[in-house]
C-alpha positions as CSV (number, residue, x, y, z in Angstrom):
1,M,0.0,0.0,0.0
2,K,1.0,3.6,-0.5
3,A,1.7,5.8,2.6
4,F,3.2,9.1,3.5
5,I,5.8,8.5,6.1
6,H,8.6,10.1,8.2
7,E,11.7,8.0,8.3
8,F,15.2,9.0,9.5
9,G,14.5,12.7,9.2
10,K,12.8,12.5,5.7
11,L,9.2,12.9,4.6
12,K,8.4,10.6,1.7
13,I,5.9,8.4,-0.1
14,A,6.6,4.8,0.5
15,E,5.2,1.4,-0.4
16,L,4.4,-0.6,2.8
17,P,2.9,-4.0,3.4
18,D,-0.9,-4.1,3.8
19,P,-1.9,-4.2,7.5
20,V,-3.5,-7.2,9.0
21,A,-6.2,-7.0,11.8
22,G,-5.3,-8.7,15.0
23,A,-7.7,-9.6,17.8
24,G,-9.9,-6.6,18.6
25,E,-8.7,-4.7,15.6
26,V,-10.0,-3.6,12.2
27,V,-8.4,-2.7,8.9
28,V,-9.9,0.5,7.4
29,A,-9.5,1.3,3.7
30,L,-9.2,5.0,3.9
31,R,-11.0,7.3,1.5
32,T,-9.8,10.6,3.0
33,A,-7.4,11.9,5.6
34,G,-7.4,15.3,7.2
35,I,-4.2,17.3,7.7
36,N,-3.6,18.9,11.1
37,R,-0.9,21.3,12.3
38,R,0.2,18.6,14.7
39,D,1.3,16.5,11.6
40,I,3.5,19.4,10.4
41,G,5.4,19.5,13.7
42,I,6.0,15.8,14.2
43,P,9.1,15.5,11.9
44,N,10.9,18.1,14.1
45,R,9.9,16.3,17.3
46,R,11.0,12.9,15.9
47,G,14.4,14.0,14.7
48,E,16.7,12.2,12.2
49,E,17.2,8.9,14.0
50,A,13.6,7.6,14.2
51,E,12.4,4.7,12.1
52,A,9.4,4.9,9.8
53,V,6.0,6.0,11.0
54,V,2.9,6.7,8.9
55,L,1.8,10.2,9.8
56,G,-1.8,11.5,10.1
57,S,-4.4,11.6,12.9
58,D,-7.7,12.1,11.0
59,G,-9.4,9.9,8.5
60,A,-12.5,8.2,7.2
61,G,-13.0,5.0,5.2
62,V,-14.6,1.6,5.0
63,I,-14.0,-1.4,7.2
64,E,-12.1,-3.9,5.0
65,S,-11.5,-6.7,7.5
66,I,-12.0,-7.4,11.2
67,G,-10.0,-9.3,13.7
68,E,-11.0,-12.0,16.2
69,G,-13.6,-10.8,18.8
70,V,-14.7,-7.7,17.0
71,L,-18.5,-7.4,17.3
72,T,-19.1,-3.6,17.2
73,V,-18.5,-3.1,13.5
74,A,-18.7,-5.2,10.3
75,V,-16.9,-5.4,7.0
76,G,-18.4,-2.6,4.7
77,D,-19.2,-0.2,7.5
78,E,-18.4,3.4,6.8
79,V,-16.4,4.9,9.7
80,I,-14.4,7.8,11.0
81,I,-11.2,7.4,12.9
82,N,-11.1,8.6,16.6
83,P,-7.5,9.8,16.9
84,A,-7.6,10.2,20.7
85,L,-6.2,6.8,21.7
86,R,-7.3,5.0,24.9
87,W,-9.3,7.9,26.4
88,K,-12.9,6.7,26.8
89,E,-14.7,8.6,29.5
90,K,-14.9,12.4,30.0
91,S,-12.4,13.4,32.7
92,D,-10.5,16.5,33.9
93,A,-7.4,15.3,32.2
94,P,-6.6,12.4,29.9
95,P,-5.4,9.1,31.4
96,E,-1.7,8.2,31.4
97,A,-2.3,5.7,28.5
98,F,-3.6,8.5,26.2
99,D,-1.8,9.3,23.0
100,I,-2.7,10.8,19.7
101,L,-2.7,8.7,16.5
102,G,0.1,9.3,14.1
103,M,3.0,9.2,16.6
104,P,4.1,6.8,17.8
105,D,1.3,4.7,16.3
106,N,1.0,4.5,12.5
107,G,-1.6,7.0,11.3
108,T,-4.0,7.8,8.5
109,F,-1.9,9.0,5.6
110,A,-2.1,5.7,3.9
111,E,-4.4,3.6,1.7
112,K,-5.1,1.3,4.6
113,M,-4.6,1.3,8.4
114,V,-5.1,-1.1,11.3
115,I,-6.6,0.2,14.5
116,A,-8.5,-1.0,17.6
117,A,-12.1,-1.5,16.8
118,D,-13.2,0.8,19.7
119,Q,-11.3,3.7,17.9
120,V,-13.7,4.0,15.1
121,E,-17.2,5.6,15.0
122,K,-20.0,5.5,12.5
123,K,-19.6,8.1,9.7
124,P,-22.4,10.6,9.9
125,D,-24.6,9.9,6.9
126,F,-25.0,13.6,6.0
127,L,-21.3,14.2,5.6
128,T,-19.3,13.7,2.4
129,W,-16.1,11.6,2.6
130,E,-14.1,14.8,2.4
131,E,-16.0,16.3,5.4
132,A,-15.9,13.1,7.4
133,G,-12.1,12.8,6.9
134,V,-11.3,16.2,8.5
135,L,-13.8,16.0,11.4
136,A,-12.5,14.2,14.5
137,L,-9.3,15.8,15.8
138,A,-10.2,19.5,15.2
139,A,-13.9,19.3,16.0
140,L,-13.3,17.2,19.2
141,T,-10.6,19.6,20.3
142,G,-12.9,22.6,19.8
143,Y,-15.9,20.9,21.4
144,R,-14.0,20.0,24.6
145,A,-12.3,23.4,24.8
146,L,-15.6,25.3,24.3
147,F,-18.1,23.2,26.3
148,T,-16.3,20.8,28.7
149,K,-13.5,23.2,29.8
150,G,-14.9,26.6,28.8
151,G,-18.4,26.0,30.0
152,L,-19.9,28.1,27.2
153,Q,-23.4,29.4,27.8
154,P,-25.8,30.8,25.2
155,S,-25.6,34.2,26.8
156,D,-21.8,34.3,26.6
157,T,-19.5,36.2,24.3
158,V,-16.5,34.1,23.2
159,F,-13.3,35.6,21.8
160,I,-11.3,33.4,19.3
161,P,-7.9,34.7,18.1
162,G,-6.8,33.2,14.8
163,A,-10.0,32.7,12.7
164,G,-8.6,30.6,9.9
165,S,-7.6,27.4,11.7
166,G,-9.6,24.2,11.4
167,V,-10.4,24.2,15.1
168,A,-11.5,27.9,14.9
169,T,-14.0,27.2,12.2
170,Y,-15.6,24.5,14.4
171,L,-15.5,26.9,17.4
172,I,-17.4,29.5,15.5
173,A,-20.0,27.0,14.3
174,F,-20.5,25.3,17.6
175,A,-20.8,28.6,19.5
176,K,-23.3,30.0,17.1
177,N,-25.3,26.8,17.2
178,V,-26.1,27.4,20.9
179,G,-26.7,31.1,20.5
180,A,-23.5,32.6,21.8
181,R,-21.9,35.8,20.5
182,V,-18.6,35.2,18.6
183,I,-15.7,37.6,18.1
184,V,-12.6,36.4,16.1
185,T,-9.4,37.9,14.8
186,S,-7.2,37.4,11.8
187,R,-4.4,39.2,10.0
188,S,-6.1,38.3,6.7
189,E,-8.9,40.5,5.4
190,E,-10.2,37.5,3.4
191,K,-10.2,35.2,6.4
192,R,-12.1,37.8,8.4
193,R,-14.7,38.0,5.6
194,Q,-15.0,34.2,5.6
195,A,-15.3,34.1,9.4
196,L,-18.2,36.5,9.2
197,E,-19.9,34.4,6.5
198,L,-19.5,31.4,8.8
199,G,-21.4,33.2,11.5
200,A,-19.0,35.3,13.5
201,D,-20.5,38.5,14.8
202,V,-17.3,40.5,14.8
203,A,-14.0,40.0,13.0
204,L,-11.0,42.1,14.0
205,D,-7.6,42.6,12.5
206,T,-5.0,40.8,14.6
207,N,-2.8,43.8,14.4
208,G,-5.5,46.2,15.6
209,D,-6.1,47.7,19.1
210,W,-8.3,45.0,20.6
211,Q,-8.9,46.9,23.9
212,K,-10.1,50.0,22.1
213,E,-12.2,48.0,19.5
214,L,-13.8,45.8,22.2
215,A,-14.4,48.6,24.7
216,N,-18.2,48.1,24.5
217,E,-18.0,44.2,24.6
218,T,-18.0,41.9,27.6
219,I,-15.8,38.9,26.8
220,D,-16.9,36.0,29.0
221,L,-14.6,33.3,27.4
222,V,-11.4,33.3,25.4
223,I,-10.3,30.2,23.4
224,E,-6.6,30.6,22.9
225,S,-4.3,28.5,20.6
226,V,-1.9,31.1,19.2
227,G,0.5,31.3,22.2
228,R,2.9,34.0,23.1
229,A,1.9,36.3,20.2
230,T,-1.7,36.8,21.5
231,F,-2.0,35.3,25.0
232,N,-1.6,38.5,27.0
233,R,-3.6,40.6,24.5
234,S,-6.4,38.1,24.8
235,L,-6.2,38.3,28.6
236,D,-6.4,42.1,28.4
237,V,-9.9,42.0,26.8
238,L,-11.3,39.2,29.0
239,K,-13.7,40.4,31.6
240,K,-12.7,40.2,35.3
241,G,-13.5,36.7,36.5
242,G,-13.7,35.5,32.9
243,R,-12.5,32.1,31.6
244,I,-9.6,31.5,29.2
245,V,-9.0,28.0,27.7
246,V,-5.7,27.2,26.0
247,F,-5.4,24.2,23.6
248,G,-2.4,25.0,21.6
249,A,0.5,27.4,20.8
250,T,1.2,28.0,17.1
251,T,3.7,30.7,18.0
252,E,6.0,30.3,21.1
253,D,5.0,28.1,24.0
254,T,6.3,30.3,26.8
255,V,4.5,33.5,27.8
256,D,5.2,36.2,30.5
257,L,2.3,36.5,32.9
258,D,1.7,39.3,35.4
259,L,0.6,37.2,38.3
260,R,-0.6,40.1,40.4
261,A,-2.8,41.4,37.6
262,F,-4.0,37.8,37.0
263,F,-5.1,37.1,40.6
264,Y,-6.6,40.6,41.1
265,G,-8.6,40.0,37.9
266,Q,-9.8,36.6,39.3
267,Y,-9.3,35.0,35.9
268,Q,-9.8,31.3,35.4
269,L,-7.2,29.6,33.2
270,F,-7.8,26.1,31.8
271,G,-5.7,23.8,29.7
272,S,-7.3,21.5,27.1
273,T,-6.1,18.8,24.8
274,M,-8.2,16.8,22.3
275,G,-11.0,14.9,24.1
276,S,-12.4,11.6,25.2
277,R,-14.5,9.1,23.2
278,E,-17.5,10.2,25.3
279,E,-17.0,13.8,24.1
280,L,-16.4,12.7,20.5
281,R,-19.8,11.1,20.6
282,E,-21.4,14.2,22.1
283,M,-19.8,16.2,19.3
284,L,-21.2,13.9,16.7
285,K,-24.7,14.3,18.2
286,H,-24.2,18.1,18.2
287,I,-23.3,18.3,14.5
288,E,-26.1,16.0,13.5
289,K,-28.6,18.1,15.6
290,Y,-27.5,21.4,14.0
291,G,-26.5,20.0,10.6
292,T,-23.0,21.4,11.0
293,R,-20.6,20.6,8.2
294,P,-16.8,21.0,8.3
295,V,-15.3,23.9,6.3
296,I,-13.1,22.4,3.5
297,D,-10.4,24.6,2.1
298,K,-8.5,22.3,-0.3
299,A,-7.9,18.7,-1.1
300,F,-4.6,17.2,-2.3
301,A,-3.6,13.8,-3.7
302,L,-1.4,11.7,-1.4
303,D,1.3,12.0,-4.0
304,D,1.3,15.7,-3.4
305,A,1.8,15.4,0.3
306,Q,4.9,17.6,0.5
307,A,3.0,20.5,-1.2
308,A,0.0,19.9,1.2
309,F,2.3,20.2,4.2
310,Q,3.8,23.4,3.0
311,Y,0.4,24.9,2.3
312,V,-0.7,24.2,5.9
313,K,2.7,25.3,7.3
314,D,2.2,28.7,5.5
315,S,-1.3,29.0,7.1
316,K,-2.9,29.6,3.7
317,Q,-6.0,27.7,4.5
318,F,-9.4,28.8,6.0
319,G,-10.8,25.6,7.4
320,K,-9.5,22.1,6.7
321,V,-7.0,20.6,4.3
322,L,-7.1,17.0,3.4
323,F,-5.8,14.1,1.3
324,K,-8.1,12.3,-1.1
325,V,-6.7,8.8,-0.6
326,S,-9.1,6.8,-2.8
327,D,-12.4,7.1,-4.7
């Protein structure tokens, strides 16, 4: 089978043996696979000495074969991959066994993959293969950050720096689904326009004066994933006693924090990562209830994986980028 791998410091297309389902496992013939920013950073994290791993966390396809003892799915079932490995019930933090598909486990950037049967979920019927393949990681991340950790209420105003990311598009949609007010930022005028079309109430220039422009707004909740470049600016516009949830850092990880200002402001700071199978299933019910569809930016062939990675690395997308693995 064809796969996009990282091996000894190199990204490349390779031919690998077809996987075989062991006890409790299934083989999925993938139709599509979503690209996430996490995938872009893995080569640097693995270095130049690591042996081959198939990259990719998101995907959707058809069950091709099942291993001994598998009763929950059957050959021919259409499924999405749950990339949050070994995290079943909702909890304050993931269990020690938790990991994300695509490192160290082989991931979805391949024609076929083997995975535990309890790591697949039924593909929502109303989604296309392209939409289903980009759903799980970003939508689950956004759902947990917004609802489980952020405690979003319909009366809230939520502030989301960085409107173009895949997670941000889900955050906008989910928040508007329940009636919340949504304010986003982007350096790109085009991405601000697209965010407004998606449902955002206000879209600000990232380089603008947020405190001045939001002087008449009450920000109840901030969902942060940019990092050092925006964290303190986001905190500056959050109401006293407000909540800020951090699930990523696309700029630098380390920020300077004025502790006195923080505790006088009575702010609430939460970390969030991915989510449990329970939350994934809640999210699937949410999108079915509201008819929410992922925002697709661009699809690439697996053979064009290098170009796809560069496209995401350059932050050219609004919404999700994917591989079309097979028809």
